[in-house]
N, C-alpha and C positions, 0 to 999 in steps of 0.2 A: 502494498499500498503506498503510496507518497506523501507527502508531506500534507497536511491538511492546513495548517496555519501558518500565518509567517508573523510575530509578536516584533514588534519594534519597542527596543530593551535602552530605558533612558537614565543613565549615569547622572543623576542631581546631585551636585555639592555649592554649597554657598545659594542657595538658591536659583543655580545656573545648571542648564546639561554640559555634562563635559565629556572629553574622551580622551582614552591615553593609549601608550602598548604598554602592555602586559601590567596594566593598572596604575602605570606612572605619566609622569609625564603628561600630564591634563592638560586638555584646550579646551577654554569658554566657545560653547557653539549656540549659546542664545538660551531663551527664555523654555520651560520644556510644558507648559502649558501650550504653545505657540508649536512647540514643534511636535507633540502630542497630535494636536490637530491637524499640520503638514500632511503626517504619518497617516492619519484617517483617512485625508484627500487622498490620497497617495494607493491607500486601499489597505493596508494596512488589517487583519483581522481584531490583533490585540495590542495595548501598550500597558506596557511594566516599566513604573517608575521606581526607584530603587537609589533611596537615602544612602548614596555609598560611605558617608564619615560618621556616620548614626553610628556605630559600634564603636571604632576607635575612639569614640568623643562619648562613649557611654551616654550616651542620650536616646530616646524615643526618635521616632519619626518625625519629622516636619508634619502634622496635617496639613498647613494652610496650603503646603505644596499641593499634595493629592487632592481637598479641594477645589484650590485653583485649575487645576488639570481637569480632573472628573467632571468639571460644569461645561467645558468643552465638547465635551464629549458623546457619541452618540453609541460606542463597541464600548467591548469589555475593558476593566483598567484593573491593572496589578499593582500595590505597593506593598512596599516594607522597605526593612532598611533599620536596625536596634532594635528589633519587636523582644520583646521580653519576656510578658506577661499576655493574661488571656485580657487584660483592659486595655495591653495596648493594641492587641489584634482589632479591637473594639473600635477605638479613636480611631484608626483606618478606616475600617468601614463604612463607621457612622459619617467620615468626608467624607464617601460618593463610590469608594473600589469596591471592585466586588471581589478581588480575593487579596489575603495577603499574602506575602513571604516571610518566610523565615530562614535563616542562614546559621550567627554566631551561635546565638542565646539557642535555637535547638541539636548543634551540636555539644554542649554545657548538658543541656537539659532535653532529652527527645522526647521527656512529657509536657512540654511546651506542644508539641504538635498534637498531641491527643488531647489535647486540653482543648484546642481551636476546632479540632476536625468534629468534638464530640459537642461544642457549644452551635460549631455555627454547618458542621459536615467538609467531610473531608477536600470536596471538589474547593472549601475557599483555602483553603490551604496549599501554597507551592512551596514545597522545599527550593530555594537558592544552592548549588554545592560548585565551591570557587573548586577547580582543581587541575596540582599542579605533574606534570609528567615528569620525572630524574631520567638520569643517565642511564639507568636501568631498566628503564621505560615502565615504572611503577608510577601509578597516580596516587597521590595520598589528598587531601581534603586540606586547603585553605581558612580561616576565618578569619574576621577584624580587617573586613578589606581586603584580604590577600596577604598581609603582615606578619600572619602566623600560620606557619604548619604545623596541623595538629599531628603529623606520622599516621593518625589514621587512612587505612584501606578504601578506596571509593569505593569497591564494589559492599565492601561490609558496610559502611556508614548507608548507600543506598537501601540495601536491606532490610537494615534494622528501621530507615525512616517511613520505609513500608510499613512496615509491621505497629511502626507508631501510629501510624494517619495519614500519613501524606496524602496527597492527591493527586497532586505532577513533580515532577520535576525540572528544575530550571538548571540545567549543566552547564557552565561555564568553561572552555579551558585557557587556564592563564596563559600558558604555553602561544596560541594564537591570539588571543585577547588583540583587539586593536593594529594585527598585522595587516588583513584583509588577504591574506593567503589560505582562506577556507578554511573549512571547518575540523578540526582534530577526529579524525576520523576512528581511529584506534580505540581512545578510549570511550567515546560514542556509542560503537558498538559492543562492547563490550557492557556499559552501562545498559543498554537496551536491551540484552538478554536476560539483562540480572532482574530487570523489573517488569511488571505488568503496569504498572503507571501507564501514562501520556508522559512521554519527554520532551522537552523541548531542548534543543542546540545551540549552541551559544558561544559569541566566541571564534575572530575568522572569517564572518560577510564582511564584503566588500564591493562586491560589483554582483551583477544580473546572473550571473554564468555559477555562485557560488555553490548556492544548493542545489545546481544539479546532479550532484553528485550522489545526494536522494533517490533520485531517480531512475540511476544509471547503474549505478552500483550495487550487480547483485549480492556483492557478499553484505550489502547493510542490510541485516534485515534478523530480528523486525526495525522497524521505520522507527526515527523520530517520530514521534506527531505535529511536531510545530520546529522551527527554528526561529531564531533569533537575528534581527539587523539594529546596528543603530551607531548613532553618528555619523550617517551620512545628512547631511544637509543640500538641499536644493543646490549648490553651487557644487557640490559631486557628481552629479545628474550629468 
């Protein structure tokens, strides 16, 4: 089955959409609400908004960014960053998001996934995983905006999170993030084989042809259900 969804992922810092390479050298790309509307007009199926400095700064998601973005959209919005409690998740949903992403705190406390799933349903809980492949081709889980390597093996964490009640997985490859060299096929394939959850591939998109690997490579099955693009502005077209 080919990919069904195109999701525009907006990394937000200080109220502005930013994009870098491997989570560093961030450049200002503009207002997140305006960019979300642009992506919607270009045919995106969903928008994901990530407050990327919330966990490193030990705070919750800036819900005003979520609210301002949600007001512009008629397509689903997923938002997160710094979600530590059920109350944090509730505030994001009350601000207009349709789903909540969890990452750092979920690694520290998988019970957070269960709490959100029990209150709002698994379909409301997206697990964001940042992963880095080392020289031995092993993939481990990163937290705190990619600053901390937990040494937790990727597939082990995916299985734990699925059992905890996650509804889908947003898998971002640190190695490919911002490079525009195409998606990281090997860990994406392993992740897709390890879970029955919808898997969103992220990291490496940069031109219209990068998604074709999911429809041309027969060995990449089961398929990711969606892929993310981010950081491509009208000037990149």
